[in-house]
C-alpha positions in Angstrom: -0.2 0.0 -0.6 1.4 3.9 -1.1 2.4 6.1 1.7 -0.3 8.2 0.1 -3.4 6.1 0.3 -2.4 4.7 4.0 -2.7 8.3 5.4 -5.9 9.1 3.0 -7.3 5.2 4.6 -6.1 6.2 8.2 -8.0 9.3 7.9 -10.9 7.8 6.5 -10.7 5.5 9.5 -11.2 8.6 11.8 -13.6 10.4 10.0 -15.9 7.6 10.8 -15.0 7.1 14.6 -15.9 10.7 14.5 -19.5 10.3 12.8 -19.8 7.5 14.6 -19.1 9.1 17.4 -21.4 12.3 16.8 -24.5 10.4 15.6 -24.4 8.5 18.9 -25.3 11.7 20.6 -28.1 12.5 18.2 -31.5 11.0 19.3 -33.1 10.1 16.7 -37.1 9.0 18.0 -38.4 5.9 16.0 -40.4 3.0 15.7 -37.5 0.9 15.6 -35.0 1.1 19.2 -31.9 1.7 18.8 -31.9 2.7 14.5 -29.1 5.2 13.1 -28.6 6.5 9.9 -25.2 5.2 9.4 -23.5 8.1 8.7 -20.0 6.5 9.6 -20.3 4.6 6.6 -19.9 7.5 4.4 -15.9 6.9 4.8 -16.3 3.0 4.3 -18.5 4.5 1.0 -15.6 7.1 -0.4 -12.9 4.2 0.4 -15.1 2.2 -2.2 -15.3 4.5 -4.8 -11.7 6.3 -4.6 -9.7 3.0 -4.2 -11.0 -0.8 -4.0 -12.7 -3.5 -2.5 -10.0 -3.9 0.5 -10.1 -0.6 1.2 -14.2 -0.4 1.9 -13.4 -3.6 4.4 -9.9 -2.1 5.8 -12.0 1.3 6.6 -14.8 -0.3 7.6 -14.0 -3.4 9.9 -11.0 -1.1 11.5 -13.9 1.8 12.0 -15.8 -0.8 14.0 -13.1 -2.5 16.2 -11.6 1.4 17.1 -14.5 2.9 18.0 -16.0 0.1 20.1 -12.1 0.3 22.0 -12.7 3.7 22.1 -15.9 3.8 23.8 -15.0 0.9 25.9 -17.8 -1.3 24.4 -15.2 -4.0 22.9 -16.5 -7.9 22.6 -20.0 -6.6 23.9 -23.1 -7.2 22.9 -23.1 -3.5 20.4 -19.9 -4.5 18.7 -21.1 -8.1 17.8 -24.0 -6.5 15.9 -21.8 -3.4 14.1 -19.4 -6.2 13.8 -22.0 -8.9 12.3 -24.1 -5.8 10.4 -20.7 -4.3 8.6 -19.5 -7.8 7.7 -22.3 -8.5 6.1 -22.9 -4.8 4.5 -19.3 -5.0 2.9 -19.9 -8.7 1.2 -22.8 -6.8 0.1 -21.5 -3.5 -1.4 -18.4 -5.4 -2.5 -21.0 -7.7 -4.9 -23.2 -5.0 -5.9 -20.0 -2.8 -7.0 -17.7 -5.5 -9.2 -21.2 -6.8 -10.8 -21.3 -3.3 -12.2 -25.2 -3.1 -12.7 -25.5 -0.6 -9.3 -24.9 2.8 -9.0 -23.2 4.6 -5.8 -27.3 4.6 -4.8 -28.0 1.2 -5.2 -24.8 0.0 -3.4 -25.2 1.9 -0.5 -28.6 0.9 0.0 -27.8 -2.7 -0.4 -25.0 -2.0 2.4 -27.2 -0.2 4.7 -30.1 -2.9 4.6 -27.8 -6.1 4.5 -26.2 -3.8 7.6 -29.5 -4.2 9.1 -30.1 -8.2 8.4 -26.6 -8.4 9.9 -27.3 -7.2 13.4 -31.2 -8.7 13.3 -29.5 -11.9 12.7 -27.3 -11.1 15.3 -29.5 -10.1 17.5 -31.8 -13.2 17.6 -28.7 -15.5 17.8 -27.3 -14.0 20.9 -30.8 -13.5 22.7 -33.0 -16.1 20.9 -35.4 -13.3 20.4 -37.1 -14.7 17.2 -39.5 -11.4 17.8 -36.5 -9.0 17.2 -37.3 -10.6 13.0 -40.1 -8.3 12.7 -38.6 -5.1 12.8 -37.0 -6.0 9.8 -39.6 -4.9 7.3 -39.5 -1.4 8.9 -35.6 -1.4 9.2 -35.3 -2.2 5.2 -37.8 0.4 4.6 -35.4 3.1 6.8 -32.5 1.5 4.8 -33.3 3.1 1.3 -33.7 6.0 3.2 -30.1 6.0 5.1 -28.6 4.2 2.0 -29.9 7.5 -0.4 -29.1 10.0 2.2 -25.3 8.2 2.4 -24.8 7.8 -1.2 -25.7 11.5 -1.7 -23.5 13.1 0.6 -20.4 10.4 -0.5 -21.3 11.5 -4.3 -21.2 15.6 -3.6 -18.0 14.7 -1.9 -16.6 12.7 -4.7 -17.9 14.9 -7.1 -16.3 18.0 -5.8 -12.7 16.4 -5.1 -12.5 14.5 -8.4 -14.9 16.2 -10.6 -16.7 12.7 -10.8 -13.3 11.0 -11.8 -13.0 8.7 -9.2 -10.3 6.4 -8.5 -7.5 9.3 -9.1 -6.2 10.6 -6.1 
């Protein structure tokens, strides 16, 4: 990995951690308890479109681990929920990106959707509470809104930096 790319990816991890911490202070009253928009995913989506799939995984998973460590919640239930959602979201985003069928909006929506699916699977497995799966349709509907919001912000940043030519930094 080149030095410039390493520095930018480390910066993206830091931005992701900052956005995740800031979002934890914002109370969003929703029907689904614990729902968050996922602003920190801007950093991962940015890494995917500026560099490659490995960069997405690096930024997203390192952000999850370091932010949990910083909050003193490493290996807690919320860590496992975040990690399971993050891994599933990375896989879905990489497959969608490689398929060349989806735009940045579709990739982002799929990432948000699979993040929620991963969290519901994890919470069902950890607590053996199958009623949590009833929240999945609401979470998937909210994923569309979250995914579009994240993609719009990421697209604006990419356009600002490169005039729309992704992969040139």
